[in-house]
N, C-alpha and C positions, 0 to 999 in steps of 0.2 A: 542165295542171300547175299548183297556184297558185303554184310558184315561179316562174311564167314571169310572172305578173302585179307581182311585187314587183322581177322584174329589168328588165322594161319601165319601171316607174316612177322605177325609179334612175339606170340608167346613161344619162345624158347625154353622158360624155363616155367615149372609150374602147371598149373592145368586152371583155366576157365572156362566156364559153361555157361551160356547164354540162352536162356530162356526166352522166346520172342513171345508177341502178344497172341498168336494162336497155341502157343503152348508146348511149340517145337523146340527141341534141344540143339545146339549148336557148341561143339566142344573142342578147343584146341590144347594142346598138351605138349611139353618138351622133358626136359630132366627133372626130376624129381624138385618137388616146390611147392609152395601155398596150393592150396584148391580152394577155388570161389566159384560160386553159383550167384548170378544177378539174372533179375527178370525184368523184361523188357512190359511196361503195362501200355504202352503206346505205340501203334503201328509205324506211325512216321520215323519213328526211332531208327528202324530195320535200316533206312536209306542214310537219314542224319548223323547217325555215329560216324559212318564211315566217310562221308564229305568233311564231317566238321567236329570231329569227335573233341579238341580241345574247347569248344565251347559248349557243345551239346550234352557232353555226360556231365557237367555241372549243373546246366539248366533242368535236365532230366531227373535227378537226382535231388534238387531244390521241388521241382514239382510234385514229386511223388511219382514220376513216370519210370523211375529206376529205382529199385529196390533190390539190397543184397539178400539173399535167401540164408546163407550162412556166415557168420561173422558180422562186421559193418565195415562203413565204405572205407576205412582206413585199409582193410585188407585187401578189398578192391584195387585202390590206388597203389598202394605197398605192391600188389603184382604186377600191375600195369607198367608202374615208372620203373620198377626192379626190371623188367624185360624190356623197355626202350632204354633205359641207360641214357647215355649223353647224346644219342642219336635222335633220329626222326622217325626210326622205324619205317612205316610204308613210304612207297616212292610220292603217293599221293600228298602224305604230310610233309614230307620234306620239300615237296614244290609249296606247299603254302608257307612253311617256315623259311624261307626264301622270301616269297613276297611280302611276308610281313617284316623282314628283315630290311626291305628294300624303302618300305614306307613308315617304319618306326618312330623317325623323328616328328610326322605329323600327329601322332598318338601323343608324342611325347613334347609337344609345345605346351611349355609351362612359363607365359608371363605371369607377373604377379597377381591378377585378378584371377586367372584359371587355376594357379596353385592353391590358391584361399579356397576356392570350390571345392577342388580336389581333398583338400585337407579336412574341410568340412563333413566330407562324404563319408569318411571314415573314423574320424577321431570325436567329431561333436555328435556322439550316440547317447543314448543314455550313460549318464556317469556310474550309474549301479552296476552297470555290464562288465567293467572294466575290475570293478572290484570282486567279481563273482569267479574271476578266472586267472587273473594276474596275482603279483607276490604283494605281500602288506606295503612295498613302497611304490607298487603300479610301476614298474619297470616294463616296456613293451618291447624289448629287443633281446636279443643273444643273452643268455646267462652263461657263467662260465664254472663248469662242473670241476673242480680239483679232485674230487673224490666220487667215486659211483654212488655213495650214499648220500651224497649231498642233496639238501632238499631245496625247492625252488628259492627260497628266502635265502638260503646260505647261497647259492651260486649267482642271483643277482647281487648280493652284498660282496661276491667274488669278483663280479664282473666290474663294479664301481671302484673296487680298489686297486684292479688291475689297471683299467683306465688313468685312475688317479695316480700311480705309480709312474707311468708313460709321460705324464705331464709335467713332473719335476717342480710341483707346486712350494710358491713361497708366499708368505703372508700379503709382501708387498704385491704379488701379482693381480691384475685385472682381467678376468675370467669372462670368455664369452661360450654360451653353450647354445649351438644353432640347432634348434629344433630340441627344445628342453621338454617337452613331454608334460607331465605332470609334476615337474619340478625336482623329483628324486635325486637327480643325480648334483645337479646345480647346488641343492642342500648340502648334500653329502660333500663335496668340493669345498666347500666355503667352511664347514665343519672340520675337516680335517688339517686343513692350512691356514685358518684364518683369512683368505685370499678374498676379493670382493668380486662376486657372479653376478654378471647380466644373464638371463635365459631368454631367448626369443622362439616365438611359436607361432600360427596362423591359426591356431585353434583356440576358439573362444572358451570352450568347455575347458581347456587344459589352462588356460590363462586365469580363469578364474579360480581352479583346484589350486595351482600353483600359489598363487599372490595369498590365497589365504593358509598354505602351510606354510610359506614365510612369514606371516603375522604370527599364526600359533606359535611356531618354533622361536619366535624372539629375532629371527633373521634378517628383518625386513631392511634394516639400515646398511647390511652388504651383501645382499641376497634380492635382487629385484627381477622382475620379468617382466617383457614387452611383447604386446602382440603387432608382430611385425614380420616383414620379409629379410630373409638375409642382404638382400639387394639394398635395403632402404636403413642398414646399421650405419653408424659413424663412428669416428674415434679410432684409439687402437689398444689393443690388447696384448699381454704376454703370454699369455695361454687361448687356444682356442680347441674346444672339443665340438663333435659332432657325432651323434649315435643315432643310428637308424633313420636319420633325414635326408641321405645323399642318394637314396632310393627314389624320392619324390623331385628330384633335382631335374631329371632327362637328359638324355645324351648331347641333345642339341644346345645344353645350357651348362656343359661342365666347363667350358673355358670361361665363361661367366663366373663362375662358381669361385673358383680357384684364382681367378684375379681379382675377385673380392677378397678371398683369406688374404693374399699376399699384402694387399692394401690395407688390411684392418691387424696385421701382425706387427708388433714391433721387430726392430732388428734381430733383438737376441730371442724372439718369440718361438715358441713351440706349438705344434696342432697335433690333433689326436684325432684320425676319422675312423669312424667303426661304422662298415658298411657290407651290407649283404653282397656276395659276390658270384659270378658264375668261373667254373672253371674251365669251361670248353670253348671260351671265347667268345666275341659279340654274339648277339642274340635279339631275341625280341619277347616282351610281356605276353605271357599266355593270355588269350583273349577273355577267359571267365575271369580271370583275376581281375583284368584290365576293367573289364565292365561292372564287375559286382562288388569289388573289394578295394583294389587302390586304381583308380583311374588315373591317367598321366605317369605312374610309375614304372620304373625300369631297374632290374638288376645287372650293374656291370661286370665286365671282364676288368681285368689288372691291364692288360693291353689295348683296353679305350682308357683308362684312369691316368697311366703313369705318363704318356705323351702330352696330356695337358698339363701334367703338373709341373714338366720339364719346360713349358712353352710359358708358364706362368712365374719361372725361375726360382721355383722353391725346390730343396733338396729333401730325397726322402730318405730318412735316415732309422727307418726301420719298417719291418714289412713283418706282420705274425698272421698266421692263417688257423683260425679258428675250424676245426673238422668235427662235425657232429654234434657238438655243443647246442647249436640251434635246434638240432633233429630231438635232442634229451628236454627243450625248453618247451617245443610245441608238444611233446609229449606230456608234459605237466601241465600246459594249459589246457590241453585236449580234455586231458583226465579233470580238472576242475570245471570245466566248461560241463561237460556231461554229468558231473554230480549235481550241478546247478540247474540243471537243464529246465528244470518245471518253473524255477523263478525266472528264468530268462526270457522264457515263452509265455509268460505274464505280463511281461514288459512289452515284449515284440508278439510274435507268433510261429508256430511250428514252420512254417517256411524258412522264416529268418533263421531258426536253430539249425535247420539243413544247411542252408547257406554257409554258415558259420562252421558248423561240422566238417563238411566238404571242403574250407579254408584251410582250417587246421591241421585237416589229415592230408590233404594233397602237399601243404606245405611241408609236414614230417616227412612223406614219403621223399620229397625232391630233395632235401637236405641230407636223406640216406642214401639215395640212389640215383639223383639225378645232377648229380656235377655241380652241385651250389652249396657253397662256403661263406666263411666271414671273414673280410679282409679288415685289420687293424693296420693304417698306416701313421707312422709318425713323421711330420713334416716339420720343414724348419726354413729360415732363410740365411742361417750363418750354419758353417759344417762344425764350428766348437760350440753349438747352443744346448747340445747333449753330450753326456760321458762316451769315452772310446770304447765301451765295453758295455754289455747289458747287467751287470752285476746290480746297478743301482735298482732295477726294476724289482727283481727278487727282495732285497734289503728290505726297501719300502715297503712291500707286499709284507713281509712277517714283522716288520715293527709297528703295523697298523692291522694285522690279523684279527685284534678282538673288538676295534672300532667298529660299530654299526649305524646305519644311517637312521635318521626319522621314518616311523612307521607312518604310512599314509593316514 
C-alpha cells in the first residue's frame, strides 16, 4: 500500500493507525504521543491520499469516506500537523509544494470582480451561522487572550482595545476600516474616541448587518459602511485599520494594496494591519482551504510584506507577533460550532458541518504546530507619527479596560 510509505515517512511522534477499505490495519508510530485510528471507507483513498493528501483528506472527511475511530477530526489533524511541523514531510509532498509556490500568483489573481466573488463564497452565508459560533460582537478574527481564563467575548474585547491603543485615536480623526466585517470594530473605535469612521466590505450580508447595527446604536452620523473594494476608496484618512482582510489580497496585489494605503493616509497618519502570517517564509495556500473555504486567499510571510511596504515609502513603526492566540480563538469557535451543530445542520446539511469542522480543526492545529501566527504591523508616513516608546499602548489599554463594545 502506497499510503504505508507516506505514514512511515511522516509519523515521528505518536501513533497513527489507518484501517483501509478491506479492513486491513496499517500503523506508523514514533516517540510517545497521541494515538489515533482512522478508517478509510473508499478503496480509491489508498492511492489518492498518497498523491494528494492536502486536498483529498478534507474531501474524504466531508464525504464520510474517512472517519475517526477514536477521538475526533481535530485529534487526527493535530497528530498529522504535529509531525509535519514546518516542513513538507514526504519527498512527493515537497515537490508538490514547490509547484504550488511557483504557480500561486495564478490562484491569487484577485481583480475587483473576482475579489467580490471570493468574499461572497465565504461571508455571504446564512447570517445565523456566524451567530452560532462567533462572539456577541461577531468578530471573525484572532482574539487576544490576556489571561488563560478569558472567555471568547472578553478576548475579542481585548483585541479591539489592543488595536485601538495602537491607532492613537483622536476625536477629530477620520478612520478607514478596510474589511469591516459586521461592523463591530468600526463601532467600537468611534465609541471610544468620538472619531468619524468609514468601514468598507465586499460582502452584501456584512454590509446590511453593519448598517443596521450603526442605525440601532444611533451612530449613523459618525459611522458609515460602504459596499466597495479598497481600490475604489477616495479621500484621505488620519487612521487606517485592516483586520483579517489582507489574507484575501493575494501576493500579486500587495504592491497595489500598500500604494493605495499610502495615497489614503494623511501625512501624520497611522495604520494598523492585523493579518495571519506564516513564520516559515513564502508558501502557497492549502488546496482544500482554497477550494472550499477561502478561494483566492493567501497567508503571507513577513519577508513578502516588508519589501512592498518599503517600496510604498511607508515606515514600519511597530511589529507584534501574536502567538497561539488564534489557536485559542479557533478552539472556542470549534467548541461553539459543535454545541450548535444540530442547528447548523438544519440550515445546511451534514456534509457542510463536516466541511466546517475540518476547517476549524485544521486551522487550530496549524496555529499550534504549523508555524502560522498573526502579525500586527503599525505603519506611518512620518517617523514622528507615534511616540518613541511603546508605553502609550499599555497606558491606553488600562484606561479603557472596562469599556466594551456594542453587542451584535
